[in-house]
C-alpha positions in Angstrom: 8.4 38.6 -28.3 7.8 37.7 -24.6 10.1 39.1 -22.1 11.7 37.2 -19.2 13.7 37.9 -16.0 16.0 35.9 -13.8 16.3 37.2 -10.2 19.5 37.3 -8.2 19.3 35.1 -5.1 19.7 36.7 -1.7 22.2 34.4 0.1 21.6 34.3 3.8 25.2 33.4 4.6 26.4 36.7 3.0 24.1 39.1 4.8 22.3 37.3 7.6 18.6 36.4 7.8 17.2 40.0 7.5 19.8 41.5 5.1 19.4 42.3 1.4 22.5 42.1 -0.8 23.3 44.3 -3.7 26.8 44.3 -5.2 29.3 44.1 -2.3 26.9 45.6 0.3 24.1 44.3 2.6 21.2 46.6 3.5 19.0 46.4 6.6 15.8 48.4 6.7 14.5 48.9 10.2 10.8 50.1 10.4 10.2 48.7 13.9 11.1 51.7 16.0 11.3 55.5 15.6 14.6 57.0 16.7 16.7 60.2 16.3 19.6 60.4 13.9 22.1 59.9 16.7 20.2 56.9 18.0 20.0 55.4 14.5 23.8 55.8 14.0 24.4 54.2 17.4 22.0 51.3 16.7 23.8 50.5 13.4 27.1 50.6 15.1 26.1 48.1 17.8 25.2 45.7 15.0 28.6 46.1 13.3 27.0 48.3 10.6 26.8 51.9 9.6 24.1 54.3 8.3 23.4 54.0 4.6 25.7 55.7 2.1 25.1 55.7 -1.6 28.1 55.6 -4.0 26.5 55.2 -7.5 23.4 56.0 -9.5 22.8 52.2 -9.9 22.9 51.7 -6.2 20.5 54.6 -5.8 18.1 53.1 -8.3 18.2 49.7 -6.5 17.6 51.2 -3.1 14.7 53.2 -4.4 13.1 50.0 -5.6 13.9 48.2 -2.4 12.5 50.9 -0.1 9.4 51.3 -2.3 8.8 47.6 -1.4 9.9 47.4 2.2 9.0 50.8 3.5 6.2 52.1 1.3 4.3 53.6 4.2 7.3 55.2 5.9 7.5 59.1 5.8 11.2 59.2 6.0 14.4 57.2 6.8 17.6 58.3 8.5 20.7 57.8 6.2 24.3 58.7 6.3 23.8 61.6 3.9 24.9 65.0 5.4 25.1 68.6 4.3 27.9 70.8 5.7 29.3 74.2 5.2 33.0 75.0 4.7 34.0 78.7 4.5 30.5 79.6 3.5 30.3 77.0 0.8 27.7 74.2 1.1 28.7 70.6 0.4 26.8 67.3 0.3 28.5 64.0 1.2 27.8 60.5 2.3 29.3 59.5 5.6 31.5 56.3 5.8 32.0 56.6 2.0 34.9 57.4 -0.3 32.8 59.6 -2.5 34.0 63.2 -2.7 31.9 66.0 -1.3 29.7 67.8 -4.0 27.9 71.1 -4.0 24.6 69.2 -4.7 23.2 65.7 -4.1 25.3 63.5 -6.4 22.6 61.1 -7.4 18.9 61.4 -8.4 16.8 60.0 -5.6 13.2 59.4 -6.5 12.0 57.4 -3.5 9.5 59.7 -1.7 10.8 58.9 1.8 14.5 60.0 1.5 15.9 62.1 4.4 19.4 63.4 4.7 21.0 65.0 7.7 22.7 68.4 7.6 25.7 69.5 9.6 25.2 73.2 10.2 28.1 75.0 11.9 25.9 77.5 13.6 23.3 74.9 14.9 24.1 71.3 15.2 20.5 70.4 16.0 19.2 71.0 12.5 19.2 68.9 9.4 17.8 68.9 5.9 14.7 66.7 5.3 13.8 65.6 1.8 10.1 66.1 1.0 8.1 65.0 -2.0 6.8 67.3 -4.6 4.0 65.4 -6.4 1.8 66.1 -9.4 -1.0 63.7 -8.7 0.6 60.3 -8.5 3.5 61.2 -10.8 6.7 62.7 -9.3 8.4 65.5 -11.1 12.0 64.7 -11.9 13.0 68.3 -11.8 11.7 68.8 -8.2 12.0 65.3 -6.7 13.5 66.6 -3.5 12.7 69.8 -1.6 15.2 70.4 1.2 14.2 72.2 4.4 15.9 72.6 7.7 14.4 70.5 10.5 15.3 69.3 14.0 17.9 66.5 14.2 15.9 65.1 17.1 13.1 64.1 14.8 12.3 60.4 15.1 12.2 58.3 12.0 13.0 54.8 10.8 16.5 54.1 9.4 18.6 52.1 7.0 21.9 50.4 8.0 24.5 48.9 5.7 27.5 46.5 5.9 30.0 45.1 3.5 29.0 41.7 2.2 30.6 38.8 4.0 32.9 36.9 1.7 32.0 33.3 2.5 33.3 31.9 -0.8 31.3 29.8 -3.1 30.5 26.1 -3.8 31.0 24.1 -7.0 28.7 21.2 -7.6 27.9 19.6 -4.2 30.4 21.6 -2.3 32.5 18.6 -1.2 35.7 20.8 -1.2 34.1 23.9 0.3 36.5 25.6 2.8 34.8 29.0 3.2 33.5 30.7 6.4 29.7 30.4 6.0 28.3 29.6 9.4 24.5 30.1 9.1 21.7 27.9 7.7 19.1 28.6 5.1 16.7 29.5 8.0 19.2 32.0 9.5 20.2 29.8 12.4 23.8 30.0 13.6 25.9 26.8 13.2 27.3 24.9 16.2 31.0 24.2 16.3 31.9 20.7 15.0 33.7 20.1 18.3 30.6 20.8 20.3 29.9 17.9 22.7 26.3 17.6 21.3 27.6 17.3 17.8 30.5 14.9 18.3 28.3 11.8 18.9 26.4 12.5 15.6 29.5 12.6 13.4 31.6 9.9 15.1 30.9 7.5 12.2 31.9 9.9 9.4 35.0 8.8 7.5 35.8 12.4 6.6 36.1 14.5 9.7 39.5 16.1 9.1 39.2 19.8 8.5 35.9 20.2 10.4 36.9 23.4 12.3 35.1 26.2 14.1 31.4 26.3 13.1 31.9 26.6 9.4 29.5 24.8 7.0 30.9 21.6 5.4 29.9 18.5 3.5 31.7 15.6 5.2 29.2 12.9 4.1 28.7 13.7 0.4 25.2 15.3 0.9 23.7 17.6 -1.7 25.3 20.8 -0.4 27.3 21.8 2.7 25.4 21.8 6.0 25.9 22.1 9.8 24.2 21.4 13.2 22.1 24.1 14.9 21.4 24.8 18.6 18.2 22.7 18.5 20.3 19.6 17.7 19.2 19.2 14.1 21.2 19.3 10.9 20.2 21.9 8.2 21.7 22.9 4.9 23.6 26.2 4.6 22.8 28.9 2.1 26.0 29.5 0.2 26.4 31.1 -3.3 27.3 28.9 -6.2 30.5 29.7 -8.1 30.2 31.2 -11.5 30.8 28.8 -14.3 33.8 29.6 -16.3 34.1 28.5 -19.9 37.3 26.6 -20.5 38.7 24.8 -23.5 40.7 21.7 -23.3 42.1 19.3 -25.8 40.4 15.9 -25.9 42.7 13.4 -24.3 42.4 9.6 -24.0 40.8 8.9 -20.6 40.0 5.5 -19.1 37.5 5.4 -16.2 35.9 2.5 -14.2 32.6 1.2 -15.6 30.6 3.0 -12.9 32.2 6.4 -13.8 31.8 8.8 -16.7 34.9 9.9 -18.6 35.1 13.6 -19.3 36.3 14.6 -22.8 38.9 16.9 -21.2 40.1 14.2 -18.8 39.1 13.1 -15.4 36.2 10.9 -14.2 33.0 11.8 -12.5 30.2 9.7 -10.9 27.9 8.2 -13.6 24.8 9.7 -11.9 26.2 13.2 -12.4 26.0 12.8 -16.2 23.0 14.7 -17.6 22.0 16.1 -14.2 21.9 19.7 -15.4 25.1 20.6 -13.6 28.5 21.0 -15.2 30.8 18.5 -13.5 33.4 18.1 -16.3 35.5 21.2 -17.0 34.4 21.1 -20.7 30.8 20.4 -19.9 30.9 17.2 -21.8 28.8 15.5 -19.1 25.8 17.7 -20.2 26.1 17.2 -24.0 23.9 14.9 -26.1 21.5 14.3 -23.1 18.1 12.9 -23.9 15.1 14.8 -22.8 12.7 12.4 -20.9 10.2 15.1 -20.0 7.7 13.8 -22.7 7.5 10.5 -20.9 5.7 12.1 -18.0 2.3 13.7 -17.5 2.3 16.9 -15.4 -0.1 18.2 -12.8 0.6 21.7 -11.5 0.3 22.8 -7.8 0.2 19.2 -6.6 2.6 16.7 -5.1 2.6 13.0 -4.1 3.4 12.4 -0.4 4.3 9.2 1.4 6.3 7.4 -1.3 9.5 9.5 -1.5 12.7 7.6 -2.0 15.4 10.1 -3.2 15.7 13.9 -3.0 18.0 16.0 -5.2 18.6 19.7 -4.7 19.5 22.2 -7.4 18.4 19.9 -10.2 16.8 21.0 -13.4 13.4 19.5 -14.3 14.8 17.7 -17.4 17.5 16.2 -15.2 14.9 15.1 -12.6 13.0 13.3 -15.3 16.2 11.6 -16.4 17.0 10.5 -12.8 13.6 8.9 -12.5 13.8 7.0 -15.8 17.4 5.8 -15.1 16.9 4.9 -11.4 18.5 1.5 -10.7 17.9 0.9 -7.0 14.1 1.1 -7.2 11.3 1.5 -9.8 10.7 5.2 -10.1 7.1 5.9 -11.1 6.8 9.6 -10.5 8.5 12.7 -9.2 7.7 16.0 -7.5 9.4 19.1 -8.7 9.6 22.6 -7.2 10.9 25.2 -9.7 11.7 27.9 -7.1 14.2 25.8 -5.2 15.1 23.4 -8.1 14.1 20.5 -5.8 13.5 17.0 -7.3 11.9 14.2 -5.3 11.7 10.7 -6.8 8.9 8.4 -5.8 8.3 4.7 -5.8 4.6 5.1 -6.2 2.0 7.0 -8.3 -1.5 8.3 -7.7 -3.3 5.1 -8.8 -1.2 2.7 -6.8 -0.5 4.5 -3.6 -2.6 7.6 -3.4 -1.3 10.6 -1.5 -1.9 13.3 -4.0 -2.3 16.7 -2.2 -2.6 20.3 -3.3 0.7 22.1 -2.9 1.4 25.5 -4.4 4.6 25.8 -6.4 5.0 22.1 -6.8 4.5 20.0 -9.9 3.6 16.3 -10.0 5.0 14.3 -12.9 3.8 10.7 -13.5 5.4 8.3 -15.9 2.9 7.7 -18.7 3.5 4.0 -19.2 2.9 3.3 -15.5 -0.4 5.3 -15.1 -3.1 3.1 -13.5 -6.3 2.7 -15.5 -8.9 3.3 -12.7 -11.9 2.3 -14.8 -14.2 -0.1 -13.0 -12.2 0.5 -9.8 -13.0 2.2 -6.5 -11.1 5.6 -6.3 -10.1 6.9 -2.9 -10.2 10.5 -1.9 -6.4 10.9 -2.4 -6.5 9.3 -5.9 -5.6 5.7 -5.0 -7.4 3.1 -7.0 -8.4 -0.2 -5.4 -10.2 -3.3 -6.8 -13.9 -3.0 -6.6 -14.0 -6.1 -4.5 -12.1 -4.3 -1.8 -15.0 -1.9 -1.3 -16.8 -2.9 1.9 -14.5 -5.9 2.6 -13.9 -4.7 6.2 -10.3 -3.6 5.6 -9.6 0.1 5.2 -7.6 0.2 2.1 -8.1 4.0 1.6 -6.1 6.1 4.1 -9.3 7.7 5.4 -11.5 4.6 5.1 -13.7 5.8 2.3 -13.9 2.3 1.0 -15.6 1.1 4.2 -18.2 3.8 4.5 -21.9 3.3 3.9 -21.5 -0.5 3.7 -24.3 -1.7 6.0 -26.7 -2.5 3.2 -24.1 -4.5 1.3 -22.6 -6.4 4.2 -25.9 -7.0 6.1 -23.9 -6.9 9.4 -25.3 -8.4 12.6 -23.8 -9.2 16.0 -24.8 -11.7 18.7 -23.6 -13.2 22.0 -23.4 -17.0 22.1 -23.0 -19.7 24.8 -23.5 -17.3 27.8 -25.6 -17.9 30.9 -27.9 -15.0 29.9 -28.5 -12.6 27.0 -26.0 -10.0 28.4 -22.9 -12.2 28.1 -21.3 -14.7 25.7 -18.9 -15.3 22.9 -19.0 -12.5 20.3 -20.1 -13.7 16.9 -20.8 -11.5 13.8 -22.6 -12.0 10.5 -21.3 -10.6 7.2 -22.3 -11.5 3.7 -24.9 -14.0 5.1 -22.3 -16.0 7.1 -21.7 -16.2 10.9 -18.2 -16.3 12.4 -16.3 -15.5 15.5 -14.2 -12.5 16.6 -10.5 -13.1 17.5 -9.3 -11.6 20.8 -6.2 -9.8 19.3 -6.5 -6.2 20.4 -9.9 -7.0 22.0 -10.5 -4.5 24.9 -13.1 -2.4 26.7 -13.7 -0.1 23.7 -14.6 -3.0 21.4 -16.7 -4.5 24.2 -18.6 -1.2 24.7 -19.5 -1.0 21.0 -20.8 -4.6 21.0 -22.9 -4.1 24.1 -24.4 -0.8 23.0 -25.2 -2.3 19.6 -27.1 -5.0 21.4 -29.1 -2.5 23.5 -27.0 -2.5 26.7 -26.5 1.2 27.0 -24.0 1.1 29.9 -21.5 -0.8 27.8 -19.2 -3.7 28.7 -18.8 -4.8 32.3 -16.0 -7.1 31.4 -14.2 -8.3 28.3 -13.0 -11.9 28.2 -10.3 -13.6 26.2 -9.0 -17.1 25.3 -12.5 -18.4 24.2 -13.9 -18.0 27.7 -17.4 -18.9 26.3 -16.1 -21.7 24.1 -14.8 -21.8 20.5 -16.8 -20.6 17.5 -17.5 -23.4 15.1 -17.1 -21.3 12.0 -13.9 -19.4 11.1 -13.1 -16.0 12.5 -14.5 -13.1 10.5 -12.9 -10.2 12.4 -9.4 -9.8 13.9 -7.2 -6.9 15.1 -10.3 -4.7 15.9 -9.5 -1.1 16.6 -12.5 0.8 17.8 -12.6 4.4 19.1 -15.5 3.5 21.4 -18.1 5.8 19.9 -19.1 3.7 16.9 -22.7 2.6 16.5 -21.7 -0.8 15.1 -18.7 -3.1 15.3 -18.6 -3.0 11.5 -17.6 0.7 11.7 -14.3 -0.1 13.6 -11.1 -0.7 11.8 -10.0 -4.3 11.5 -7.9 -6.6 9.3 -10.6 -7.5 6.7 -13.4 -10.0 6.6 -12.0 -13.4 7.3 -8.4 -12.2 7.5 -6.8 -13.5 10.8 -4.0 -15.5 12.3 -5.8 -16.9 15.3 -6.3 -20.3 16.9 -9.6 -21.7 18.0 -8.8 -20.9 21.6 -8.5 -17.1 20.9 -12.1 -16.1 20.7 -13.4 -12.8 22.2 -16.2 -12.6 24.7 -18.0 -9.9 26.7 -20.2 -9.4 29.7 -22.5 -6.4 29.4 -24.0 -4.2 32.1 -27.7 -4.9 32.7 -30.3 -2.4 33.8 -30.4 -2.4 37.6 -26.9 -3.8 38.1 -25.4 -2.7 41.4 -21.7 -2.3 42.1 -20.0 -4.7 44.5 -18.2 -3.6 47.7 -14.9 -3.7 45.7 -16.3 -1.4 43.0 -17.1 2.2 42.5 -20.1 3.5 40.5 -19.4 6.0 37.8 -21.7 8.9 37.0 -23.0 7.1 34.0 -23.8 4.0 36.0 -20.8 1.8 35.1 -18.9 0.0 37.8 -15.1 -0.1 38.0 -12.7 -1.6 40.5 -11.6 0.6 43.4 -7.9 0.4 42.4 -8.8 2.0 39.1 -9.8 5.3 40.7 -7.6 8.3 40.0 -5.0 6.3 38.0 -5.0 8.7 35.0 -7.1 6.3 32.9 -10.7 7.1 32.0 -12.2 3.8 33.0 -15.7 5.2 33.3 -15.6 6.6 29.8 -17.2 9.8 31.2 -14.2 11.1 33.2 -15.9 10.8 36.6 -13.3 8.4 38.0 -10.6 11.0 37.3 -12.4 14.1 38.6 -9.8 16.4 39.9 -11.7 17.5 43.1 -12.1 13.9 44.2 -8.6 12.8 43.2 -6.8 15.7 44.9 -8.9 15.6 48.1 -6.9 15.2 51.3 -7.0 12.0 53.4 -9.6 12.2 56.2 -9.9 10.2 59.4 -12.9 9.7 61.8 -14.0 7.6 64.8 -17.5 6.1 64.6 -19.8 4.0 66.8 -17.8 4.8 70.0 -19.4 4.7 73.5 -18.0 8.0 74.7 -20.1 11.1 74.3 -18.7 13.8 72.1 -16.8 16.4 74.1 -15.0 19.7 73.6 -11.4 19.0 72.8 -8.8 20.8 75.0 -9.0 24.5 74.2 -9.8 23.9 70.5 -13.5 24.5 70.5 -14.1 21.4 68.3 -16.3 18.4 69.0 -14.2 15.2 68.9 -14.7 11.6 69.7 -12.3 10.0 72.2 -12.9 6.4 71.0 -14.5 4.5 68.2 -13.9 2.4 65.0 -11.2 4.0 62.8 -12.4 5.0 59.4 -10.5 6.8 56.6 -11.9 8.7 53.6 -9.7 8.2 50.5 -10.8 9.3 47.0 -14.2 10.1 48.3 -14.9 6.7 49.9 -15.1 6.0 53.6 -13.7 2.6 54.7 -12.7 0.8 57.9 -9.0 0.3 58.9 -8.1 -3.4 59.4 -6.6 -4.2 62.9 -3.7 -6.3 61.6 -0.5 -5.0 63.3 -2.3 -2.0 64.8 -0.7 -0.9 68.1 -1.2 1.9 70.6 1.2 4.0 68.6 -0.9 3.7 65.4 -4.0 4.4 67.4 -2.5 7.5 68.9 -1.5 8.6 65.4 -5.0 8.0 64.1 -6.3 10.2 66.9 -3.7 12.9 66.2 -4.6 12.8 62.5 -8.0 14.4 63.3 -6.0 17.6 63.8 -4.1 19.5 61.2 -0.6 18.0 61.1 2.6 19.0 59.2 4.4 16.0 57.7 8.1 16.3 57.1 10.1 13.7 55.2 13.5 13.5 53.6 13.6 14.4 50.0 14.5 11.6 47.6 15.1 11.7 43.8 11.9 11.1 41.7 13.3 7.7 40.5 14.4 6.7 44.0 17.9 5.4 44.9 19.4 3.1 42.2 19.2 -0.6 43.0 22.4 -2.3 43.8 21.7 -4.9 41.1 22.3 -2.3 38.4 25.8 -2.3 36.9 28.1 0.7 37.3 28.4 1.2 33.5 25.8 0.7 30.8 24.8 1.6 27.3 28.2 0.8 25.7 29.1 -1.3 22.7 32.2 -2.1 20.7 30.5 -2.8 17.3 28.5 -0.1 15.5 25.2 -0.6 13.7 25.0 1.4 10.4 21.5 0.8 9.0 20.9 1.5 5.4 19.0 4.7 4.7 17.0 3.5 1.7 13.4 2.4 2.3 13.1 -1.2 1.1 9.5 -2.5 0.5 8.3 -5.6 2.5 11.4 -5.7 4.8 9.4 -5.3 8.0 12.2 -5.7 10.5 14.8 -3.6 8.7 18.4 -4.9 8.0 20.9 -7.4 9.4 23.4 -5.6 11.7 26.9 -6.9 12.4 27.2 -9.3 15.4 27.6 -7.5 18.6 25.9 -4.3 17.5 23.1 -4.9 20.0 24.8 -6.6 22.9 21.9 -6.0 25.2 19.4 -8.0 23.2 17.9 -11.1 24.8 16.1 -13.9 22.8 13.2 -15.2 25.0 12.5 -18.8 24.0 9.4 -20.9 25.0 10.2 -24.4 25.9 8.0 -26.8 24.0 7.8 -30.5 23.4 9.8 -30.1 20.2 12.4 -27.8 21.8 13.0 -24.1 22.4 11.1 -21.8 20.0 11.5 -18.0 19.5 8.9 -16.2 21.5 9.8 -12.6 22.4 12.7 -10.2 22.9 14.1 -8.6 26.0 16.9 -6.4 27.2 19.8 -6.9 29.7 19.6 -4.5 32.6 22.1 -6.2 34.9 23.6 -9.5 35.9 20.2 -10.6 37.4 17.5 -8.9 35.4 16.0 -8.8 31.9 13.4 -6.3 30.8 10.5 -7.4 28.5 6.8 -6.8 27.7 4.2 -8.1 30.1 2.2 -9.9 27.4 5.3 -12.0 26.6 5.4 -13.6 30.0 1.9 -13.4 31.7 0.6 -16.7 30.3 3.0 -19.4 31.3 5.1 -20.1 34.5 8.6 -18.9 34.9 10.1 -22.3 34.3 8.7 -22.3 30.7 11.0 -19.6 29.5 14.7 -19.9 28.3 16.8 -16.7 28.0 19.5 -16.6 25.2 21.9 -13.8 25.8 24.7 -12.7 23.4 22.8 -14.6 20.6 22.9 -13.4 16.9 22.1 -16.4 14.8 19.4 -18.6 16.4 20.6 -21.6 14.4 24.2 -21.4 15.6 25.9 -21.2 19.0 28.1 -18.0 19.2 31.3 -17.4 21.2 29.8 -15.5 24.1 26.2 -16.9 23.9 24.8 -17.6 27.4 21.6 -19.5 28.4 19.6 -19.0 31.6 16.4 -20.2 33.0 14.0 -17.8 34.7 13.6 -17.9 38.5 10.8 -15.3 38.8 8.5 -13.2 36.6 7.6 -9.8 38.0 4.6 -8.6 36.1 3.2 -5.1 36.5 0.3 -5.2 39.0 -2.0 -3.4 36.6 -1.0 -5.2 33.4 -3.6 -5.0 30.7 -5.9 -3.0 32.9 -8.0 -0.5 31.0 -7.1 -0.1 27.3 -5.5 -2.9 25.4 -2.1 -4.0 26.8 -1.9 -1.1 29.2 1.2 -1.3 31.6 2.8 -3.8 29.2 6.0 -4.3 31.2 7.7 -7.1 33.2 11.0 -8.1 34.7 12.6 -11.5 34.5 14.9 -12.6 37.3 17.7 -14.8 36.0 18.3 -18.1 37.7 22.0 -18.0 38.4 24.5 -20.7 37.5 27.0 -21.5 40.2 26.2 -18.3 41.9 26.8 -16.2 38.8 24.4 -14.3 36.6 24.8 -12.7 33.2 28.5 -12.2 32.3 29.4 -9.1 30.3 31.8 -9.0 27.4 32.2 -7.8 23.8 28.8 -9.3 22.7 26.9 -8.9 26.1 26.4 -5.5 27.7 23.6 -3.9 29.8 21.4 -1.1 28.6 21.0 2.2 30.4 17.5 3.2 31.6 15.8 6.4 30.4 15.5 9.2 32.9 12.0 9.7 34.1 12.1 13.3 33.0 12.9 12.4 29.3 10.4 14.1 26.9 10.4 11.7 23.9 11.3 14.3 21.2 9.3 13.8 18.0 11.0 12.4 14.9 14.1 11.4 16.9 15.4 8.2 15.2 15.9 5.3 17.5 16.7 1.6 17.0 14.6 -1.5 17.4 15.8 -5.0 17.0 14.6 -8.6 17.2 14.2 -12.1 15.6 10.6 -11.6 14.8 8.6 -12.1 11.7 9.9 -10.6 8.4 6.3 -9.9 7.4 2.7 -10.8 8.3 2.8 -13.9 6.1 6.5 -14.7 6.5 8.4 -16.7 9.1 10.7 -15.6 11.9 14.2 -14.4 11.1 17.1 -16.7 12.1 19.5 -13.8 12.5 18.9 -10.6 14.4 17.3 -7.7 12.5 17.3 -4.0 13.3 15.8 -0.8 12.0 15.8 2.9 12.6 12.3 4.2 13.5 11.3 7.8 14.4 9.4 8.6 17.5 6.1 10.2 16.4 4.2 13.1 18.0 1.3 12.3 20.4 -1.1 14.1 18.1 -0.1 11.9 15.2 -0.6 8.7 17.2 -3.9 9.8 18.6 -5.4 10.9 15.3 -8.7 9.2 14.4 -7.2 7.4 11.3 -4.3 6.0 13.4 -5.3 4.8 16.9 -7.6 7.5 18.2 -7.4 9.4 21.6 -8.8 6.6 23.8 -6.5 3.8 22.7 -3.2 5.1 23.9 -2.5 5.8 27.6 0.2 7.9 29.2 2.3 4.8 29.4 2.4 4.4 25.7 3.9 6.1 22.6 4.1 5.2 19.0 7.0 5.2 16.5 7.5 4.3 12.9 6.9 5.4 9.4 3.3 6.5 8.7 3.6 5.3 5.1 4.5 1.8 6.4 7.2 -0.4 5.1 9.5 -0.7 8.2 8.1 -1.9 11.5 8.4 -4.4 14.3 6.3 -7.5 13.9 5.3 -10.8 15.7 8.2 -12.1 17.7 9.8 -8.7 18.2 7.6 -8.0 21.2 9.4 -7.2 24.5 12.5 -5.9 22.7 13.8 -2.5 23.6 13.7 0.7 21.6 17.1 2.2 22.1 18.0 5.9 21.7 21.3 7.7 22.2 20.7 9.7 25.3 23.3 11.8 27.1 26.1 9.9 25.4 24.9 6.3 26.2 22.6 3.8 24.5 19.4 3.9 26.5 16.2 1.9 26.6 13.3 4.3 26.2 10.5 1.9 25.2 9.4 -1.8 24.9 8.0 -3.2 21.7 4.3 -3.7 22.7 1.6 -3.9 20.1 0.4 -2.7 16.7 -2.3 -3.0 14.1 -0.7 -5.5 11.7 2.9 -5.1 10.6 4.2 -2.2 8.6 0.7 -1.1 7.6 0.2 2.5 6.5 -1.1 4.8 9.3 -0.5 2.0 11.9 2.9 2.6 13.5 4.1 0.4 16.3 3.1 1.1 19.9 5.7 1.0 22.6 5.6 1.0 26.4 6.9 4.4 27.6 9.6 3.4 30.0 10.0 6.9 31.6 6.6 6.3 33.3 7.8 3.0 35.0 11.3 3.8 36.3 10.2 3.9 40.0 8.5 0.5 39.5 11.5 -1.0 37.8 13.9 0.2 40.4 11.8 -0.8 43.4 11.5 -4.4 42.0 15.2 -4.8 41.3 16.2 -4.0 44.9 
């Protein structure tokens, strides 16, 4: 019959990250350095350990196996075994051990690298070394060890040992664990629960009593005990599970609530703990007569489904995982991933055919419910297994995550592009032809990259000179065929760019896109600079960290870092030798300066003798000394003395709910800094954008929210929660001034998307603070935007692409994403995002900001205060997979904000 084995787990909490436990001991094999016996003993001592001592034959057998694995190539190891002589008799013993001395080695040691130390009365510098006696590859048991005297100073590796740390054990989920484990599964030490970095993260827990020292605990009902580590993240602890003891109880009458399971021995447990593979009732009655649902699933080894995970269960048997999926009540479970080694169960709301996401993953199993398997016959199958309708192939919308459904589509679509209604062939309204029909292109997300693609496709190799919005060349008669275009700039055809799908749009007739292309022989104007590739860009765009030339020449380091030069030209005086300097200088002439490689004349407005003298002096090397100021500059007086506080907490749900784009409804007052920006229309105020209170006079918002209309058009509602009701502390203000960033929308789409609104005071008073109205703190300019930090967004925007605006405030937690994720080709590409942008959200979609949420802040808990770190700016659709929201990175604009609030 086949044989099996079940290995004992090596618990990190008992022996540390590098220790190996056997019985009540932990062993540490060090093969990193060669040392003498005395050095080895000292090294072990400094680690709170001792040199190895063996107390039984079983221990000897285990260690021989261990060292054969960990130190196979080692010639010898220092241990605590010694030989000594007493009145002429020789004895062997193990130091730091209670075993009695013996005239011979007490245990049979067969590992070929054993070495024991001898204590010789006549010469303390000698010891006995065990050497192998081999017969081919087989060791002779009779002559396993041959002992010879050798120098104690010989350098070898060594083995230390300690007693196992008694950290206790956990039952079930460890809710009552009170042991001393203080290390995570990754070997990281736990932070004390009283640590100032930990306290803000557990302030909302209902069970914080008993959280002492830095011991692992389970205060929130998680799968097992956990703790926070020095990097600020929570991680599970590695604690042994208690041995199950068989007990027998008489069956007693037991009444439990409907949502609980009644144990036969008495007591109630949670219903979901029944048939979960773990004994929660003392008599194990919760695991009896359990149905096996495994046959209802297909199995694929070494694969897993990613992107659709909803619930994760640790230490769960496979049969219990299948039962959890079938019996799930809060969502439709279609499949689950299972890892046998860690007994990890992950339930998913999707399957391969519906959502894709199947990837190779060693050690994992993918189980799909048979009755929900998608029949992919006559359908288009994406590379990750997702099946889409055949009609979605070549429809312009990338339904496959990597866009396989929109590849090789030119012959089917018969795509063409043209410019209409321009003064010449190089400019006009952009129109495209697909499936034998002409239509316009909407200007949503229309920028230089898209214009470049159109111009090059039409034969204008230098690309777009200017992109134009708002139907500059008139409206297209037909409907829009393309919207939300997202080009990388290197496509050969506009059809290769990502967009919302043929004919899918939400645009008005006045939102047509236009372009003006560079012609051969075009010269740059006096206000422009010519790139190496022939393009012309405005002088203010030189050395601004944005590659406007698309060849990098406008950001060339040597030019951008060149020092300012001054010269005098066209003067009447002859050049003469300057006093004692041996250099030819002009004494008079027109003042010119060279900045960023360009010579230009200085205007004479407000020029005096003093400025002229300084210009002359600047032809010599000068040392400029100025007082040092903080990088953000002095704080404006209009900022309040306190910020980032609130009296009402927002506790968003942790489950992922499909189609809820803006998240959940928080309690009133949970976001007291939120501002509803309304647009005054003939029919009354209508929700337009969001904003954030910075002080009594200023509101922060996105530039694209307020660039189009005059300041008098906007109405600010502060302290609002339900837009259909007037709340207790709700305040309304008109706007006296709009401060738009001077380089708004320059370069990539919605670049520098930031603006300040100055409140028009009432009776000399601005915004009044209270329980439902509070200012936000501003992020420090040095803040690094840590990846995967969850932050909050809120707004009254659309609940979905096809749904209306919300009448009550919505909020959601979204993680900040790494730059490399946002700049991936299948997301937004490297050219779309500038240094003043970042993206955040769930790559699988489902939760996002949407239309009407623009201008609202992204708020993180920074240094103990709620802090604005970003502004909701733009995105490709709402809650679409691989299209997270894009936010203005506020840390880049702190000096601009402060300078305009003074």
